[in-house]
Backbone as CSV, one residue per row, in Angstrom:
resi,resn,N_x,N_y,N_z,CA_x,CA_y,CA_z,C_x,C_y,C_z
1,UNK,-56.587,41.080,-9.094,-55.340,41.377,-8.414,-55.628,42.186,-7.163
2,UNK,-54.962,41.886,-6.070,-55.201,42.584,-4.808,-54.583,43.979,-4.835
3,UNK,-55.331,44.941,-4.305,-54.867,46.320,-4.233,-54.961,46.770,-2.788
4,UNK,-53.895,47.373,-2.295,-53.902,47.816,-0.902,-54.885,48.963,-0.711
5,UNK,-55.457,49.036,0.498,-56.426,50.080,0.774,-55.745,51.340,1.296
6,UNK,-54.683,51.171,2.073,-53.951,52.318,2.611,-52.457,52.102,2.396
7,UNK,-51.724,53.215,2.258,-50.276,53.132,2.084,-49.622,52.695,3.393
8,UNK,-48.680,51.776,3.286,-47.937,51.322,4.466,-46.767,52.274,4.684
9,UNK,-46.679,52.858,5.876,-45.627,53.840,6.164,-44.262,53.143,6.254
10,UNK,-43.159,53.903,6.100,-41.823,53.292,6.212,-41.596,52.595,7.546
11,UNK,-42.168,53.134,8.615,-42.014,52.505,9.924,-42.694,51.140,9.951
12,UNK,-43.912,51.076,9.464,-44.647,49.806,9.427,-43.969,48.815,8.476
13,UNK,-43.429,49.316,7.382,-42.727,48.451,6.438,-41.510,47.824,7.110
14,UNK,-40.799,48.636,7.911,-39.642,48.122,8.631,-40.032,47.075,9.660
15,UNK,-41.178,47.272,10.315,-41.653,46.287,11.293,-41.997,44.968,10.600
16,UNK,-42.536,45.068,9.407,-42.892,43.873,8.639,-41.640,43.063,8.299
17,UNK,-40.541,43.741,8.023,-39.300,43.077,7.617,-38.363,42.770,8.784
18,UNK,-38.821,42.988,9.997,-37.940,42.888,11.160,-37.343,41.496,11.345
19,UNK,-38.042,40.448,10.942,-37.577,39.091,11.204,-37.042,38.403,9.957
20,UNK,-36.744,39.163,8.913,-36.260,38.583,7.674,-34.738,38.412,7.644
21,UNK,-34.055,38.690,8.756,-32.595,38.609,8.762,-32.143,37.150,8.742
22,UNK,-30.898,36.919,8.359,-30.327,35.579,8.320,-29.681,35.259,9.656
23,UNK,-29.863,34.047,10.111,-29.199,33.620,11.340,-27.899,32.915,10.972
24,UNK,-26.918,32.901,11.867,-25.659,32.218,11.546,-25.892,30.710,11.416
25,UNK,-25.093,30.009,10.622,-25.303,28.569,10.451,-25.026,27.813,11.754
26,UNK,-25.754,26.724,11.945,-25.572,25.896,13.140,-24.244,25.161,13.029
27,UNK,-23.390,25.315,14.014,-22.050,24.729,13.995,-21.921,23.750,15.149
28,UNK,-21.320,22.600,14.891,-21.068,21.594,15.914,-19.568,21.434,16.106
29,UNK,-19.183,20.952,17.272,-17.768,20.686,17.575,-17.579,19.172,17.584
30,UNK,-16.643,18.709,16.784,-16.360,17.273,16.715,-15.682,16.846,18.009
31,UNK,-16.222,15.837,18.714,-15.649,15.462,20.022,-14.241,14.873,19.946
32,UNK,-13.900,14.167,18.862,-12.582,13.529,18.808,-11.481,14.502,18.407
33,UNK,-11.754,15.392,17.424,-10.715,16.296,16.930,-10.884,17.733,17.418
34,UNK,-12.062,18.084,17.902,-12.301,19.448,18.366,-12.547,20.442,17.247
35,UNK,-12.767,19.968,16.023,-13.005,20.850,14.876,-14.445,21.342,14.855
36,UNK,-14.637,22.514,14.265,-15.981,23.022,14.022,-16.425,22.574,12.638
37,UNK,-17.688,22.159,12.530,-18.260,21.793,11.231,-19.758,22.036,11.287
38,UNK,-20.391,22.065,10.112,-21.834,22.245,10.058,-22.534,21.047,10.687
39,UNK,-23.643,21.298,11.371,-24.400,20.212,11.979,-24.869,19.243,10.898
40,UNK,-24.867,17.957,11.204,-25.306,16.890,10.311,-24.423,16.763,9.064
41,UNK,-23.194,17.262,9.131,-22.235,17.129,8.035,-20.955,16.511,8.578
42,UNK,-20.211,15.854,7.714,-18.931,15.248,8.091,-17.896,16.360,8.251
43,UNK,-17.017,16.225,9.255,-15.974,17.223,9.469,-14.919,17.121,8.368
44,UNK,-14.084,18.146,8.200,-13.066,18.110,7.139,-12.092,16.926,7.228
45,UNK,-11.885,16.374,8.415,-10.965,15.239,8.545,-11.670,13.897,8.390
46,UNK,-12.989,13.895,8.137,-13.708,12.660,7.866,-14.405,12.046,9.060
47,UNK,-14.537,12.763,10.163,-15.214,12.239,11.342,-16.658,12.708,11.384
48,UNK,-17.558,11.846,11.887,-18.953,12.212,12.109,-19.401,11.579,13.412
49,UNK,-19.778,12.403,14.365,-20.235,11.972,15.687,-19.216,11.050,16.364
50,UNK,-17.934,11.401,16.261,-16.886,10.683,16.958,-16.330,9.467,16.247
51,UNK,-16.840,9.138,15.056,-16.357,7.972,14.326,-15.800,8.392,12.976
52,UNK,-14.766,7.691,12.517,-14.168,7.951,11.209,-15.060,7.309,10.153
53,UNK,-15.643,8.136,9.265,-16.574,7.603,8.278,-16.099,7.801,6.840
54,UNK,-15.135,8.708,6.618,-14.644,8.971,5.271,-13.130,8.952,5.287
55,UNK,-12.549,8.300,4.292,-11.100,8.297,4.166,-10.655,9.586,3.505
56,UNK,-9.656,10.260,4.082,-9.144,11.499,3.514,-7.975,11.196,2.574
57,UNK,-7.468,12.227,1.885,-6.388,12.025,0.906,-5.123,11.480,1.540
58,UNK,-4.801,11.880,2.741,-3.558,11.472,3.393,-3.537,10.017,3.838
59,UNK,-4.635,9.349,3.778,-4.698,7.959,4.277,-4.597,6.940,3.175
């Protein structure tokens, strides 16, 4: 089992964790309806890249 040779100070520990934060999810705007949705996912109204691909309940 690996054992550290020197204690890592709180400052160095913080530097190690500096890039572990979460980034916001990638959001796209649907060109036909103007809705926001996750990239590579169908919008809530059933559009994907400007085309109707899923029938919604109201149809």
